[in-house]
PQR file with spaces between the fields and no chain letter, atoms N, CA, C, O and H, PARSE charges and radii, in Angstrom:
ATOM       1  N    MET     1     -14.697   37.355   49.819 -0.4000 1.5000
ATOM       2  CA   MET     1     -14.219   37.903   49.302 -0.0000 2.0000
ATOM       3  C    MET     1     -13.271   37.393   48.018  0.5500 1.7000
ATOM       4  O    MET     1     -12.709   36.308   47.865 -0.5500 1.4000
ATOM       5  N    LYS     2     -13.291   38.275   47.370 -0.4000 1.5000
ATOM       6  CA   LYS     2     -12.310   37.778   45.787 -0.0000 2.0000
ATOM       7  C    LYS     2     -11.323   39.058   45.418  0.5500 1.7000
ATOM       8  O    LYS     2     -11.452   40.246   45.710 -0.5500 1.4000
ATOM       9  H    LYS     2     -13.747   39.156   47.494  0.4000 1.0000
ATOM      10  N    VAL     3     -10.392   38.443   44.745 -0.4000 1.5000
ATOM      11  CA   VAL     3      -9.486   39.298   44.017 -0.0000 2.0000
ATOM      12  C    VAL     3     -10.088   39.983   42.743  0.5500 1.7000
ATOM      13  O    VAL     3     -10.782   39.183   42.115 -0.5500 1.4000
ATOM      14  H    VAL     3     -10.287   37.477   44.508  0.4000 1.0000
ATOM      15  N    TYR     4     -10.030   41.168   42.206 -0.4000 1.5000
ATOM      16  CA   TYR     4     -10.605   41.679   40.966 -0.0000 2.0000
ATOM      17  C    TYR     4      -9.633   42.442   40.137  0.5500 1.7000
ATOM      18  O    TYR     4      -8.832   43.128   40.771 -0.5500 1.4000
ATOM      19  H    TYR     4      -9.466   41.817   42.716  0.4000 1.0000
ATOM      20  N    TYR     5      -9.540   42.453   38.657 -0.4000 1.5000
ATOM      21  CA   TYR     5      -8.629   42.906   37.963 -0.0000 2.0000
ATOM      22  C    TYR     5      -9.552   43.544   36.905  0.5500 1.7000
ATOM      23  O    TYR     5     -10.730   43.503   37.263 -0.5500 1.4000
ATOM      24  H    TYR     5     -10.190   41.895   38.142  0.4000 1.0000
ATOM      25  N    VAL     6      -9.359   44.105   35.738 -0.4000 1.5000
ATOM      26  CA   VAL     6     -10.082   44.714   35.074 -0.0000 2.0000
ATOM      27  C    VAL     6      -9.095   44.713   33.637  0.5500 1.7000
ATOM      28  O    VAL     6      -7.924   45.090   33.671 -0.5500 1.4000
ATOM      29  H    VAL     6      -8.403   44.138   35.447  0.4000 1.0000
ATOM      30  N    ASN     7      -9.591   44.357   32.720 -0.4000 1.5000
ATOM      31  CA   ASN     7      -8.688   44.377   31.453 -0.0000 2.0000
ATOM      32  C    ASN     7      -8.565   45.342   30.843  0.5500 1.7000
ATOM      33  O    ASN     7      -9.629   45.541   30.256 -0.5500 1.4000
ATOM      34  H    ASN     7     -10.542   44.050   32.692  0.4000 1.0000
ATOM      35  N    ARG     8      -7.500   46.476   30.514 -0.4000 1.5000
ATOM      36  CA   ARG     8      -7.460   47.858   30.187 -0.0000 2.0000
ATOM      37  C    ARG     8      -7.694   47.808   28.772  0.5500 1.7000
ATOM      38  O    ARG     8      -7.622   48.864   28.143 -0.5500 1.4000
ATOM      39  H    ARG     8      -6.636   46.314   30.991  0.4000 1.0000
ATOM      40  N    ASN     9      -7.981   46.673   28.143 -0.4000 1.5000
ATOM      41  CA   ASN     9      -8.589   46.909   26.315 -0.0000 2.0000
ATOM      42  C    ASN     9      -9.545   46.638   26.153  0.5500 1.7000
ATOM      43  O    ASN     9      -9.860   45.475   26.405 -0.5500 1.4000
ATOM      44  H    ASN     9      -8.040   45.816   28.654  0.4000 1.0000
ATOM      45  N    PRO    10     -10.400   47.443   25.710 -0.5600 1.5000
ATOM      46  CA   PRO    10     -11.939   47.132   25.546  0.2800 2.0000
ATOM      47  C    PRO    10     -12.227   45.759   24.462  0.5500 1.7000
ATOM      48  O    PRO    10     -11.603   45.239   23.537 -0.5500 1.4000
ATOM      49  N    GLN    11     -13.144   45.589   24.948 -0.4000 1.5000
ATOM      50  CA   GLN    11     -14.071   44.229   24.059 -0.0000 2.0000
ATOM      51  C    GLN    11     -14.227   45.064   22.656  0.5500 1.7000
ATOM      52  O    GLN    11     -14.692   46.202   22.605 -0.5500 1.4000
ATOM      53  H    GLN    11     -13.651   46.011   25.700  0.4000 1.0000
ATOM      54  N    PRO    12     -13.688   44.197   21.350 -0.5600 1.5000
ATOM      55  CA   PRO    12     -13.692   44.742   20.251  0.2800 2.0000
ATOM      56  C    PRO    12     -15.447   44.760   19.848  0.5500 1.7000
ATOM      57  O    PRO    12     -15.964   45.720   19.277 -0.5500 1.4000
ATOM      58  N    GLU    13     -15.911   44.005   20.101 -0.4000 1.5000
ATOM      59  CA   GLU    13     -17.689   43.904   19.981 -0.0000 2.0000
ATOM      60  C    GLU    13     -18.396   45.373   20.723  0.5500 1.7000
ATOM      61  O    GLU    13     -19.284   46.102   20.281 -0.5500 1.4000
ATOM      62  H    GLU    13     -15.491   43.225   20.565  0.4000 1.0000
ATOM      63  N    THR    14     -17.671   45.454   21.918 -0.4000 1.5000
ATOM      64  CA   THR    14     -18.722   46.247   22.706 -0.0000 2.0000
ATOM      65  C    THR    14     -18.164   47.282   23.486  0.5500 1.7000
ATOM      66  O    THR    14     -18.901   47.800   24.326 -0.5500 1.4000
ATOM      67  H    THR    14     -16.949   44.862   22.276  0.4000 1.0000
ATOM      68  N    GLY    15     -17.169   47.626   23.387 -0.4000 1.5000
ATOM      69  CA   GLY    15     -15.944   48.311   23.907 -0.0000 2.0000
ATOM      70  C    GLY    15     -15.991   48.456   25.447  0.5500 1.7000
ATOM      71  O    GLY    15     -15.448   49.349   26.098 -0.5500 1.4000
ATOM      72  H    GLY    15     -16.571   47.205   22.705  0.4000 1.0000
ATOM      73  N    ASP    16     -16.858   47.249   26.002 -0.4000 1.5000
ATOM      74  CA   ASP    16     -16.530   47.144   27.436 -0.0000 2.0000
ATOM      75  C    ASP    16     -14.743   46.729   28.033  0.5500 1.7000
ATOM      76  O    ASP    16     -13.737   46.331   27.445 -0.5500 1.4000
ATOM      77  H    ASP    16     -17.298   46.523   25.473  0.4000 1.0000
ATOM      78  N    ASN    17     -14.957   46.967   29.019 -0.4000 1.5000
ATOM      79  CA   ASN    17     -13.408   46.712   29.768 -0.0000 2.0000
ATOM      80  C    ASN    17     -14.148   45.836   30.941  0.5500 1.7000
ATOM      81  O    ASN    17     -14.796   46.176   31.931 -0.5500 1.4000
ATOM      82  H    ASN    17     -15.774   47.290   29.496  0.4000 1.0000
ATOM      83  N    GLU    18     -13.705   44.341   30.309 -0.4000 1.5000
ATOM      84  CA   GLU    18     -14.326   43.584   31.319 -0.0000 2.0000
ATOM      85  C    GLU    18     -13.571   43.349   32.678  0.5500 1.7000
ATOM      86  O    GLU    18     -12.393   43.690   32.791 -0.5500 1.4000
ATOM      87  H    GLU    18     -13.179   44.065   29.505  0.4000 1.0000
ATOM      88  N    VAL    19     -14.264   42.764   33.704 -0.4000 1.5000
ATOM      89  CA   VAL    19     -14.030   42.799   35.452 -0.0000 2.0000
ATOM      90  C    VAL    19     -13.997   41.155   35.325  0.5500 1.7000
ATOM      91  O    VAL    19     -14.798   40.338   34.872 -0.5500 1.4000
ATOM      92  H    VAL    19     -15.220   42.487   33.613  0.4000 1.0000
ATOM      93  N    HIS    20     -12.837   41.063   35.870 -0.4000 1.5000
ATOM      94  CA   HIS    20     -12.635   39.433   35.889 -0.0000 2.0000
ATOM      95  C    HIS    20     -12.400   39.203   37.627  0.5500 1.7000
ATOM      96  O    HIS    20     -12.125   40.040   38.486 -0.5500 1.4000
ATOM      97  H    HIS    20     -12.186   41.727   36.238  0.4000 1.0000
ATOM      98  N    VAL    21     -12.616   37.801   37.737 -0.4000 1.5000
ATOM      99  CA   VAL    21     -12.028   37.370   39.113 -0.0000 2.0000
ATOM     100  C    VAL    21     -10.866   36.549   39.372  0.5500 1.7000
ATOM     101  O    VAL    21     -10.803   35.550   38.656 -0.5500 1.4000
ATOM     102  H    VAL    21     -12.839   37.121   37.038  0.4000 1.0000
ATOM     103  N    GLU    22      -9.883   36.716   40.249 -0.4000 1.5000
ATOM     104  CA   GLU    22      -8.884   36.134   39.636 -0.0000 2.0000
ATOM     105  C    GLU    22      -8.902   34.238   39.241  0.5500 1.7000
ATOM     106  O    GLU    22      -9.788   33.424   39.499 -0.5500 1.4000
ATOM     107  H    GLU    22      -9.935   37.528   40.830  0.4000 1.0000
ATOM     108  N    GLY    23      -8.087   34.109   38.815 -0.4000 1.5000
ATOM     109  CA   GLY    23      -8.055   32.683   38.539 -0.0000 2.0000
ATOM     110  C    GLY    23      -9.094   32.199   37.294  0.5500 1.7000
ATOM     111  O    GLY    23      -9.351   31.027   37.019 -0.5500 1.4000
ATOM     112  H    GLY    23      -7.367   34.771   38.605  0.4000 1.0000
ATOM     113  N    CYS    24      -9.662   33.481   36.563 -0.4000 1.5000
ATOM     114  CA   CYS    24     -10.810   33.101   35.874 -0.0000 2.0000
ATOM     115  C    CYS    24     -10.129   32.821   34.771  0.5500 1.7000
ATOM     116  O    CYS    24      -9.142   33.492   34.471 -0.5500 1.4000
ATOM     117  H    CYS    24      -9.453   34.433   36.786  0.4000 1.0000
ATOM     118  N    TYR    25     -10.461   32.024   34.183 -0.4000 1.5000
ATOM     119  CA   TYR    25      -9.723   31.165   33.099 -0.0000 2.0000
ATOM     120  C    TYR    25      -9.519   32.563   31.831  0.5500 1.7000
ATOM     121  O    TYR    25      -8.364   32.712   31.430 -0.5500 1.4000
ATOM     122  H    TYR    25     -11.263   31.479   34.426  0.4000 1.0000
ATOM     123  N    TRP    26     -10.502   33.435   31.300 -0.4000 1.5000
ATOM     124  CA   TRP    26      -9.981   34.818   30.600 -0.0000 2.0000
ATOM     125  C    TRP    26      -9.503   35.754   30.767  0.5500 1.7000
ATOM     126  O    TRP    26      -9.292   36.602   29.900 -0.5500 1.4000
ATOM     127  H    TRP    26     -11.439   33.315   31.625  0.4000 1.0000
ATOM     128  N    LEU    27      -9.286   35.808   31.644 -0.4000 1.5000
ATOM     129  CA   LEU    27      -8.235   36.731   32.686 -0.0000 2.0000
ATOM     130  C    LEU    27      -6.796   36.283   32.340  0.5500 1.7000
ATOM     131  O    LEU    27      -5.804   36.951   32.047 -0.5500 1.4000
ATOM     132  H    LEU    27      -9.456   35.120   32.348  0.4000 1.0000
ATOM     133  N    ASP    28      -6.979   34.967   32.458 -0.4000 1.5000
ATOM     134  CA   ASP    28      -5.554   34.179   32.329 -0.0000 2.0000
ATOM     135  C    ASP    28      -5.230   34.053   30.890  0.5500 1.7000
ATOM     136  O    ASP    28      -4.476   33.110   30.647 -0.5500 1.4000
ATOM     137  H    ASP    28      -7.785   34.424   32.695  0.4000 1.0000
ATOM     138  N    LYS    29      -5.654   34.851   29.744 -0.4000 1.5000
ATOM     139  CA   LYS    29      -5.614   35.248   28.824 -0.0000 2.0000
ATOM     140  C    LYS    29      -5.112   36.560   28.221  0.5500 1.7000
ATOM     141  O    LYS    29      -4.670   36.809   27.099 -0.5500 1.4000
ATOM     142  H    LYS    29      -6.267   35.617   29.941  0.4000 1.0000
ATOM     143  N    ILE    30      -5.286   37.233   29.168 -0.4000 1.5000
ATOM     144  CA   ILE    30      -4.918   38.154   29.059 -0.0000 2.0000
ATOM     145  C    ILE    30      -3.490   38.872   29.468  0.5500 1.7000
ATOM     146  O    ILE    30      -3.284   38.904   30.681 -0.5500 1.4000
ATOM     147  H    ILE    30      -5.645   37.031   30.079  0.4000 1.0000
ATOM     148  N    SER    31      -2.674   39.338   28.787 -0.4000 1.5000
ATOM     149  CA   SER    31      -0.899   39.750   29.056 -0.0000 2.0000
ATOM     150  C    SER    31      -1.120   40.334   30.582  0.5500 1.7000
ATOM     151  O    SER    31      -2.106   40.771   31.176 -0.5500 1.4000
ATOM     152  H    SER    31      -2.841   39.311   27.802  0.4000 1.0000
ATOM     153  N    PRO    32      -0.015   40.175   30.862 -0.5600 1.5000
ATOM     154  CA   PRO    32      -0.110   41.090   32.226  0.2800 2.0000
ATOM     155  C    PRO    32      -0.270   42.882   32.039  0.5500 1.7000
ATOM     156  O    PRO    32      -0.873   43.567   32.866 -0.5500 1.4000
ATOM     157  N    GLU    33       0.309   43.373   30.956 -0.4000 1.5000
ATOM     158  CA   GLU    33       0.534   44.579   31.112 -0.0000 2.0000
ATOM     159  C    GLU    33      -0.958   45.164   30.565  0.5500 1.7000
ATOM     160  O    GLU    33      -1.134   46.375   30.438 -0.5500 1.4000
ATOM     161  H    GLU    33       0.799   42.817   30.285  0.4000 1.0000
ATOM     162  N    HIS    34      -2.143   44.054   30.218 -0.4000 1.5000
ATOM     163  CA   HIS    34      -3.340   44.684   29.672 -0.0000 2.0000
ATOM     164  C    HIS    34      -4.626   44.422   30.708  0.5500 1.7000
ATOM     165  O    HIS    34      -5.824   44.530   30.446 -0.5500 1.4000
ATOM     166  H    HIS    34      -2.000   43.069   30.322  0.4000 1.0000
ATOM     167  N    LYS    35      -3.882   43.976   32.189 -0.4000 1.5000
ATOM     168  CA   LYS    35      -4.826   43.685   33.223 -0.0000 2.0000
ATOM     169  C    LYS    35      -4.235   44.781   34.625  0.5500 1.7000
ATOM     170  O    LYS    35      -3.133   44.876   35.165 -0.5500 1.4000
ATOM     171  H    LYS    35      -2.908   43.889   32.402  0.4000 1.0000
ATOM     172  N    GLU    36      -5.370   45.393   34.824 -0.4000 1.5000
ATOM     173  CA   GLU    36      -5.318   46.206   36.235 -0.0000 2.0000
ATOM     174  C    GLU    36      -5.876   45.298   37.483  0.5500 1.7000
ATOM     175  O    GLU    36      -6.976   44.748   37.429 -0.5500 1.4000
ATOM     176  H    GLU    36      -6.266   45.317   34.385  0.4000 1.0000
ATOM     177  N    HIS    37      -5.096   45.213   38.485 -0.4000 1.5000
ATOM     178  CA   HIS    37      -5.612   44.995   39.868 -0.0000 2.0000
ATOM     179  C    HIS    37      -6.170   45.735   40.310  0.5500 1.7000
ATOM     180  O    HIS    37      -5.449   46.705   40.544 -0.5500 1.4000
ATOM     181  H    HIS    37      -4.203   45.660   38.528  0.4000 1.0000
ATOM     182  N    LEU    38      -7.734   45.962   40.776 -0.4000 1.5000
ATOM     183  CA   LEU    38      -8.505   46.512   41.397 -0.0000 2.0000
ATOM     184  C    LEU    38      -8.603   46.416   42.727  0.5500 1.7000
ATOM     185  O    LEU    38      -9.136   47.389   43.260 -0.5500 1.4000
ATOM     186  H    LEU    38      -8.319   45.173   40.586  0.4000 1.0000
ATOM     187  N    GLY    39      -8.136   45.246   43.678 -0.4000 1.5000
ATOM     188  CA   GLY    39      -8.487   44.980   44.900 -0.0000 2.0000
ATOM     189  C    GLY    39      -9.062   43.739   45.359  0.5500 1.7000
ATOM     190  O    GLY    39      -9.180   42.803   44.568 -0.5500 1.4000
ATOM     191  H    GLY    39      -7.703   44.455   43.246  0.4000 1.0000
ATOM     192  N    ILE    40      -9.384   43.654   46.407 -0.4000 1.5000
ATOM     193  CA   ILE    40     -10.248   42.917   47.081 -0.0000 2.0000
ATOM     194  C    ILE    40     -11.735   43.556   47.303  0.5500 1.7000
ATOM     195  O    ILE    40     -11.905   44.678   47.780 -0.5500 1.4000
ATOM     196  H    ILE    40      -9.288   44.414   47.049  0.4000 1.0000
ATOM     197  N    PHE    41     -12.944   42.556   46.829 -0.4000 1.5000
ATOM     198  CA   PHE    41     -14.015   42.925   46.945 -0.0000 2.0000
ATOM     199  C    PHE    41     -15.253   41.604   47.505  0.5500 1.7000
ATOM     200  O    PHE    41     -15.166   40.378   47.440 -0.5500 1.4000
ATOM     201  H    PHE    41     -12.806   41.644   46.441  0.4000 1.0000
ATOM     202  N    LEU    42     -16.419   42.550   48.075 -0.4000 1.5000
ATOM     203  CA   LEU    42     -17.271   41.554   48.682 -0.0000 2.0000
ATOM     204  C    LEU    42     -18.177   40.868   46.965  0.5500 1.7000
ATOM     205  O    LEU    42     -18.644   39.743   46.789 -0.5500 1.4000
ATOM     206  H    LEU    42     -16.489   43.546   48.127  0.4000 1.0000
ATOM     207  N    ASN    43     -18.152   41.697   46.271 -0.4000 1.5000
ATOM     208  CA   ASN    43     -18.727   41.248   44.843 -0.0000 2.0000
ATOM     209  C    ASN    43     -18.168   42.018   43.859  0.5500 1.7000
ATOM     210  O    ASN    43     -17.397   42.975   43.936 -0.5500 1.4000
ATOM     211  H    ASN    43     -17.774   42.612   46.414  0.4000 1.0000
ATOM     212  N    CYS    44     -18.861   41.252   42.564 -0.4000 1.5000
ATOM     213  CA   CYS    44     -18.453   42.229   41.606 -0.0000 2.0000
ATOM     214  C    CYS    44     -19.316   43.256   41.113  0.5500 1.7000
ATOM     215  O    CYS    44     -19.180   43.563   39.929 -0.5500 1.4000
ATOM     216  H    CYS    44     -19.487   40.475   42.502  0.4000 1.0000
ATOM     217  N    HIS    45     -20.152   43.827   41.778 -0.4000 1.5000
ATOM     218  CA   HIS    45     -20.762   45.438   41.521 -0.0000 2.0000
ATOM     219  C    HIS    45     -19.840   45.886   42.331  0.5500 1.7000
ATOM     220  O    HIS    45     -19.057   46.419   41.545 -0.5500 1.4000
ATOM     221  H    HIS    45     -20.262   43.577   42.740  0.4000 1.0000
ATOM     222  N    SER    46     -19.227   46.085   43.840 -0.4000 1.5000
ATOM     223  CA   SER    46     -18.081   47.011   43.920 -0.0000 2.0000
ATOM     224  C    SER    46     -16.949   47.105   43.130  0.5500 1.7000
ATOM     225  O    SER    46     -16.510   48.209   42.808 -0.5500 1.4000
ATOM     226  H    SER    46     -19.864   45.652   44.478  0.4000 1.0000
ATOM     227  N    ALA    47     -16.391   45.994   42.756 -0.4000 1.5000
ATOM     228  CA   ALA    47     -15.172   45.937   41.566 -0.0000 2.0000
ATOM     229  C    ALA    47     -15.732   46.630   40.572  0.5500 1.7000
ATOM     230  O    ALA    47     -15.098   47.631   40.238 -0.5500 1.4000
ATOM     231  H    ALA    47     -16.748   45.097   43.017  0.4000 1.0000
ATOM     232  N    VAL    48     -16.687   46.420   40.014 -0.4000 1.5000
ATOM     233  CA   VAL    48     -16.929   47.303   38.603 -0.0000 2.0000
ATOM     234  C    VAL    48     -17.295   48.873   38.814  0.5500 1.7000
ATOM     235  O    VAL    48     -17.144   49.774   37.989 -0.5500 1.4000
ATOM     236  H    VAL    48     -17.202   45.607   40.285  0.4000 1.0000
ATOM     237  N    ALA    49     -17.783   48.961   40.055 -0.4000 1.5000
ATOM     238  CA   ALA    49     -17.848   50.499   40.568 -0.0000 2.0000
ATOM     239  C    ALA    49     -16.433   51.200   40.503  0.5500 1.7000
ATOM     240  O    ALA    49     -16.208   52.193   39.811 -0.5500 1.4000
ATOM     241  H    ALA    49     -17.905   48.229   40.725  0.4000 1.0000
ATOM     242  N    GLU    50     -15.511   50.566   41.304 -0.4000 1.5000
ATOM     243  CA   GLU    50     -14.028   51.012   41.362 -0.0000 2.0000
ATOM     244  C    GLU    50     -13.417   50.883   40.341  0.5500 1.7000
ATOM     245  O    GLU    50     -12.397   51.573   40.351 -0.5500 1.4000
ATOM     246  H    GLU    50     -15.694   49.760   41.866  0.4000 1.0000
ATOM     247  N    ALA    51     -13.623   50.045   39.018 -0.4000 1.5000
ATOM     248  CA   ALA    51     -13.402   50.323   37.669 -0.0000 2.0000
ATOM     249  C    ALA    51     -13.797   51.383   37.244  0.5500 1.7000
ATOM     250  O    ALA    51     -12.947   52.260   37.097 -0.5500 1.4000
ATOM     251  H    ALA    51     -14.452   49.484   39.010  0.4000 1.0000
ATOM     252  N    LYS    52     -14.791   51.596   36.999 -0.4000 1.5000
ATOM     253  CA   LYS    52     -15.725   52.931   37.063 -0.0000 2.0000
ATOM     254  C    LYS    52     -14.840   54.267   37.336  0.5500 1.7000
ATOM     255  O    LYS    52     -14.512   55.145   36.538 -0.5500 1.4000
ATOM     256  H    LYS    52     -15.482   50.883   37.119  0.4000 1.0000
ATOM     257  N    ASN    53     -14.538   54.124   38.840 -0.4000 1.5000
ATOM     258  CA   ASN    53     -13.868   55.449   39.285 -0.0000 2.0000
ATOM     259  C    ASN    53     -12.520   55.359   38.618  0.5500 1.7000
ATOM     260  O    ASN    53     -12.079   56.424   38.184 -0.5500 1.4000
ATOM     261  H    ASN    53     -14.805   53.411   39.489  0.4000 1.0000
ATOM     262  N    ARG    54     -12.026   54.630   38.511 -0.4000 1.5000
ATOM     263  CA   ARG    54     -10.541   54.326   37.801 -0.0000 2.0000
ATOM     264  C    ARG    54     -10.722   55.208   36.165  0.5500 1.7000
ATOM     265  O    ARG    54      -9.667   55.526   35.615 -0.5500 1.4000
ATOM     266  H    ARG    54     -12.384   53.765   38.863  0.4000 1.0000
ATOM     267  N    GLY    55     -11.993   55.547   35.493 -0.4000 1.5000
ATOM     268  CA   GLY    55     -12.364   55.904   34.454 -0.0000 2.0000
ATOM     269  C    GLY    55     -12.824   54.596   33.120  0.5500 1.7000
ATOM     270  O    GLY    55     -13.352   54.748   32.019 -0.5500 1.4000
ATOM     271  H    GLY    55     -12.850   55.289   35.939  0.4000 1.0000
ATOM     272  N    TYR    56     -12.540   53.861   33.542 -0.4000 1.5000
ATOM     273  CA   TYR    56     -13.080   52.418   32.794 -0.0000 2.0000
ATOM     274  C    TYR    56     -14.806   52.574   32.901  0.5500 1.7000
ATOM     275  O    TYR    56     -15.629   51.883   33.501 -0.5500 1.4000
ATOM     276  H    TYR    56     -12.110   53.737   34.437  0.4000 1.0000
ATOM     277  N    TYR    57     -14.946   53.667   32.133 -0.4000 1.5000
ATOM     278  CA   TYR    57     -16.611   54.115   32.334 -0.0000 2.0000
ATOM     279  C    TYR    57     -17.536   53.148   31.562  0.5500 1.7000
ATOM     280  O    TYR    57     -18.751   53.334   31.479 -0.5500 1.4000
ATOM     281  H    TYR    57     -14.277   54.229   31.646  0.4000 1.0000
ATOM     282  N    ASN    58     -16.757   51.896   30.893 -0.4000 1.5000
ATOM     283  CA   ASN    58     -17.702   51.130   30.076 -0.0000 2.0000
ATOM     284  C    ASN    58     -17.405   49.484   31.225  0.5500 1.7000
ATOM     285  O    ASN    58     -17.550   48.301   30.917 -0.5500 1.4000
ATOM     286  H    ASN    58     -15.771   51.745   30.961  0.4000 1.0000
ATOM     287  N    ALA    59     -17.028   50.015   32.348 -0.4000 1.5000
ATOM     288  CA   ALA    59     -16.758   48.399   32.505 -0.0000 2.0000
ATOM     289  C    ALA    59     -17.962   47.332   33.056  0.5500 1.7000
ATOM     290  O    ALA    59     -19.054   47.754   33.436 -0.5500 1.4000
ATOM     291  H    ALA    59     -16.911   50.976   32.599  0.4000 1.0000
ATOM     292  N    ASP    60     -17.727   46.374   33.050 -0.4000 1.5000
ATOM     293  CA   ASP    60     -18.476   45.084   32.404 -0.0000 2.0000
ATOM     294  C    ASP    60     -17.852   44.048   33.325  0.5500 1.7000
ATOM     295  O    ASP    60     -16.664   43.843   33.573 -0.5500 1.4000
ATOM     296  H    ASP    60     -16.840   46.031   32.741  0.4000 1.0000
ATOM     297  N    GLY    61     -19.251   43.282   33.890 -0.4000 1.5000
ATOM     298  CA   GLY    61     -18.938   41.804   34.435 -0.0000 2.0000
ATOM     299  C    GLY    61     -18.282   40.842   33.259  0.5500 1.7000
ATOM     300  O    GLY    61     -18.860   40.659   32.187 -0.5500 1.4000
ATOM     301  H    GLY    61     -20.216   43.448   33.688  0.4000 1.0000
ATOM     302  N    CYS    62     -17.232   40.356   33.530 -0.4000 1.5000
ATOM     303  CA   CYS    62     -17.297   38.874   32.705 -0.0000 2.0000
ATOM     304  C    CYS    62     -18.477   37.646   32.757  0.5500 1.7000
ATOM     305  O    CYS    62     -19.001   37.073   33.713 -0.5500 1.4000
ATOM     306  H    CYS    62     -16.763   40.505   34.401  0.4000 1.0000
ATOM     307  N    LYS    63     -18.633   37.521   31.432 -0.4000 1.5000
ATOM     308  CA   LYS    63     -19.679   36.413   31.442 -0.0000 2.0000
ATOM     309  C    LYS    63     -19.788   35.536   32.266  0.5500 1.7000
ATOM     310  O    LYS    63     -20.773   35.301   32.965 -0.5500 1.4000
ATOM     311  H    LYS    63     -18.207   37.986   30.655  0.4000 1.0000
ATOM     312  N    TYR    64     -18.476   34.825   32.236 -0.4000 1.5000
ATOM     313  CA   TYR    64     -18.449   33.434   33.189 -0.0000 2.0000
ATOM     314  C    TYR    64     -17.841   33.544   34.794  0.5500 1.7000
ATOM     315  O    TYR    64     -18.179   32.895   35.785 -0.5500 1.4000
ATOM     316  H    TYR    64     -17.675   35.016   31.669  0.4000 1.0000
ATOM     317  N    CYS    65     -16.771   34.665   34.647 -0.4000 1.5000
ATOM     318  CA   CYS    65     -16.569   34.771   36.665 -0.0000 2.0000
ATOM     319  C    CYS    65     -17.540   35.954   37.377  0.5500 1.7000
ATOM     320  O    CYS    65     -17.758   36.034   38.586 -0.5500 1.4000
ATOM     321  H    CYS    65     -16.496   35.192   33.843  0.4000 1.0000
ATOM     322  N    SER    66     -18.189   37.057   36.102 -0.4000 1.5000
ATOM     323  CA   SER    66     -18.660   37.439   37.491 -0.0000 2.0000
ATOM     324  C    SER    66     -20.210   37.463   36.129  0.5500 1.7000
ATOM     325  O    SER    66     -20.188   37.972   35.008 -0.5500 1.4000
ATOM     326  H    SER    66     -18.012   36.993   35.120  0.4000 1.0000
ATOM     327  N    PRO    67     -20.968   36.976   36.579 -0.5600 1.5000
ATOM     328  CA   PRO    67     -21.917   36.808   35.216  0.2800 2.0000
ATOM     329  C    PRO    67     -23.354   38.147   36.103  0.5500 1.7000
ATOM     330  O    PRO    67     -23.851   38.953   35.316 -0.5500 1.4000
ATOM     331  N    ALA    68     -23.774   38.205   37.425 -0.4000 1.5000
ATOM     332  CA   ALA    68     -24.188   39.073   38.049 -0.0000 2.0000
ATOM     333  C    ALA    68     -24.314   40.615   37.502  0.5500 1.7000
ATOM     334  O    ALA    68     -25.344   41.287   37.559 -0.5500 1.4000
ATOM     335  H    ALA    68     -23.371   37.550   38.064  0.4000 1.0000
ATOM     336  N    CYS    69     -22.765   41.138   36.835 -0.4000 1.5000
ATOM     337  CA   CYS    69     -22.423   42.332   36.557 -0.0000 2.0000
ATOM     338  C    CYS    69     -21.962   42.482   35.105  0.5500 1.7000
ATOM     339  O    CYS    69     -21.166   43.359   34.768 -0.5500 1.4000
ATOM     340  H    CYS    69     -21.928   40.592   36.788  0.4000 1.0000
ATOM     341  N    HIS    70     -22.600   41.412   34.085 -0.4000 1.5000
ATOM     342  CA   HIS    70     -22.206   40.987   32.850 -0.0000 2.0000
ATOM     343  C    HIS    70     -23.899   41.670   31.888  0.5500 1.7000
ATOM     344  O    HIS    70     -24.918   40.983   31.821 -0.5500 1.4000
ATOM     345  H    HIS    70     -23.246   40.700   34.358  0.4000 1.0000
ATOM     346  N    ARG    71     -23.793   42.890   31.359 -0.4000 1.5000
ATOM     347  CA   ARG    71     -24.659   43.346   30.853 -0.0000 2.0000
ATOM     348  C    ARG    71     -24.721   42.261   29.175  0.5500 1.7000
ATOM     349  O    ARG    71     -23.829   41.832   28.443 -0.5500 1.4000
ATOM     350  H    ARG    71     -22.965   43.448   31.414  0.4000 1.0000
ATOM     351  N    SER    72     -25.719   42.196   29.150 -0.4000 1.5000
ATOM     352  CA   SER    72     -26.065   41.148   27.779 -0.0000 2.0000
ATOM     353  C    SER    72     -25.320   42.267   26.947  0.5500 1.7000
ATOM     354  O    SER    72     -25.188   42.145   25.729 -0.5500 1.4000
ATOM     355  H    SER    72     -26.444   42.544   29.745  0.4000 1.0000
């Protein structure tokens, strides 16, 4: 199980709110006020679903730490 966060700021190119695993290089680049703790999940699919439930309808997995949930 891993700890997941969502970036509150949509990606400029896609409009996606990326979901990251705690410890991801890219998550560490996001300022604390721009990331929201989602919780602990078995996989990125559950974390992305939680982000969508919280209103981040364009939630997408990070290409690097959650590649199984990343849309190309």
